[in-house]
N, C-alpha and C positions, 0 to 999 in steps of 0.2 A: 242600368239603362231604363229609361222611362218607356212604359207601354202606353202610348197615347192613341186616342181616337184618330188624330191627324195622320200618324204613321200607318195606322190600320187602313184608313181610307186610301192613302197613297199606294199602299201595297196592292189592294184590290183593283185600283184603277190601272196599275201596271199589268195586272193579269187579264185586263179586258173585261172586267165584271160589269154587268148592267145594273146590278143591285149590290150595294155595300151594306152588310148587316152588322151594325154596331152591337146588336145584342149577342151575336156570335162571339165577339171579342170578350164580352162580359162572361159568357158561358165558359170560354177557355180559361180565363183568369180564375173563375170559380173552381174549375177542375184542377188547376195547378195549386189551388189553395186548400185542397181537401186535407182533413186532419190526419189521415193515415200516411200522408206523404212527409218525408223528411229530406230526401235528396231531390226527387223528381218534382220540384216545386217551382215557384216563380223565380227563386234565386237561380236555379238551373236554366230556366228559360231566358232570363235576362243575360246570363253569362254566355249562352249560345248565341243570342242575338248580337251581343257585343263582339263576339268573335266574327260573326258574319259581317258586321259593319266593316271590320278591318280586312276581311278576305273576299268581299263581294265581287271584286274585279276578277277573281278566278272562275266565277260561275258563268256558264253559258246562258242560263235562264235564271238570273239572280232572284227574281220575284218568286219563282217556284221553290227555290231552295229556302228562301226566307219563310214562306208560308208553311213549308214542310217542317221547319223548326218549331213553329207555333203548334203544329199538330202532333209532333213525333212522340210526345208523352201525354197526349190529351186524355187518353184512357190509361189509368195505371192502378193496378191492384196486384200487389206482390204475391198473392195467392193464386193468380191466374196465369195462363201461358198464352193468351190470345190478345194481350194488350195492344201490340203493334198492329195486328190485323183489324181490331176494332177502331183504333185511332186512324188507320189508313182509310177505312170505310167512311168514317165521319168526315175526313178531309175530302174524299171524293164526292160525297153527297153535298157537302157545303159548296164546293166549287161549281158543281152542276146547278145548284139552286141559285147561285149568284149570276148564272147566265154565261159562264166561261165556256170555252170550247171543250168538247169531250176529250180531246188530246191532252189538254192541260190537266183535266181531272185524272186521266189515266197515269200521266207522268207523276203527278203529286202522290197518287196512291202508291206507285212503285217506290218513290223516294221514302215515304214514311215506313213502308213495309220492309225496306232494306235495313232499318235499324234493329230488326229482330235478330238477324244473324251477324250484323256488322260486317257484311261482305259485299263486294261489288264484283260479280262474275262477268258483267257486260263491259267493263272498262269505261263506265260513264263518269265524266268529270264531275257533274253536279252531285251524283250519288257519293262519290269519293269525298267531295268537300263536306257534304252533310255529315257523313260518318266521322270525318276527322274533327269537325266541330263538336259533335256529340261526345267524342272521346277526349276532347281537349282537357277535361278534368284530370285525366291520368298524368298529364304533364304539367299540372298546376304547381305553384309554389308549395313548399313542404307543409305549411300550416293549413292551407286550403285543402290539400290532398288528405291530410289527417282528419280534417273536419268531414270531408266527403266519406271517408271510411266509417266514421262514426254514424253519419247519416244513413248509409247503406245498412249498417247493423240495426239501426232503429227501425228501418222499414221491414226488416225481417225478424222483428222481435218475437214473432210466433214460432220461430225455428230455434231449437235448443242449441246451446253453444257449440257442442262437438260437431253437430251436423252443419251448422253455419260455417264453421272454420273449414271443414272439408270442402263444402260446396264453393265457398268464396275462393279458396286456394285453387280449385280447378279452373274457375273463371279467370283468375289472374295469371295462372300458368299458361292458359290458352293464349292470352295476349303476348306473353313472352315468347311463346313458341312460333309466333309469326315471323316471317322474314323482316317485316317492319310493321309496327302498330299503326302507323299513319300511312295513308295512301297517296297523299299529295306531297310534292317535294317541299313546299314551304312549311308544312306542318312537320314533316320529318326533320327538317333542318332546325326548326324552332323547339320542338317538344319531344322528339324521340328519345334522346339520351336521358332527359329528366323523367320521362314516363317510365322508362325501364328501371331507373334508380328508385323511383317511388314504389313501383310494384315489388321490386326486390325487398325493400324495407317492410312493405306490408306483408309479404309472404313470410319473412322472418318472424314477424309478430304473430302471425296466425299459427306458425309451427312451433312457437315457443311453449 
């Protein structure tokens, strides 16, 4: 998917912005292009936005979900645990600087922050859609999922192999332990079975 200034301007206009900051788009593209990233890259952003294009009709406030996808991994350092909080704050400050309503900024902050635990305790459909899009990689075709696993390992190259395998297995087992990985019916129907199969194969490899 092309990340164009035209689509960026359209998005901010839908949010009711008084100022459209093209430089902010360049800053986000630069952030997703950082050298230490291997999965949380422009590839991931484009894949998420492509999923959103197909599922936008499910959202109550589609422009907010779309912008949350732009920001959800804006700050990413695998050695830190506050990436989502910092990304959410950047999103909130950007929306306020653009002259959008404070309620929009608050909702956007909440959407981005929800990607930290990948849970929706409030039953908010936009949050559920955002989280499902972010986790759509788990239900990707086999070759893409295998590439994703290699990309995640590269991002954690600073972790020794045994520790990485144990930690990654805990993360993947956590997804399998959920009643369903995906929160919206369309994503459950489309990706749940393949995601569970992918995760099962990944766990087998980690435990080999």
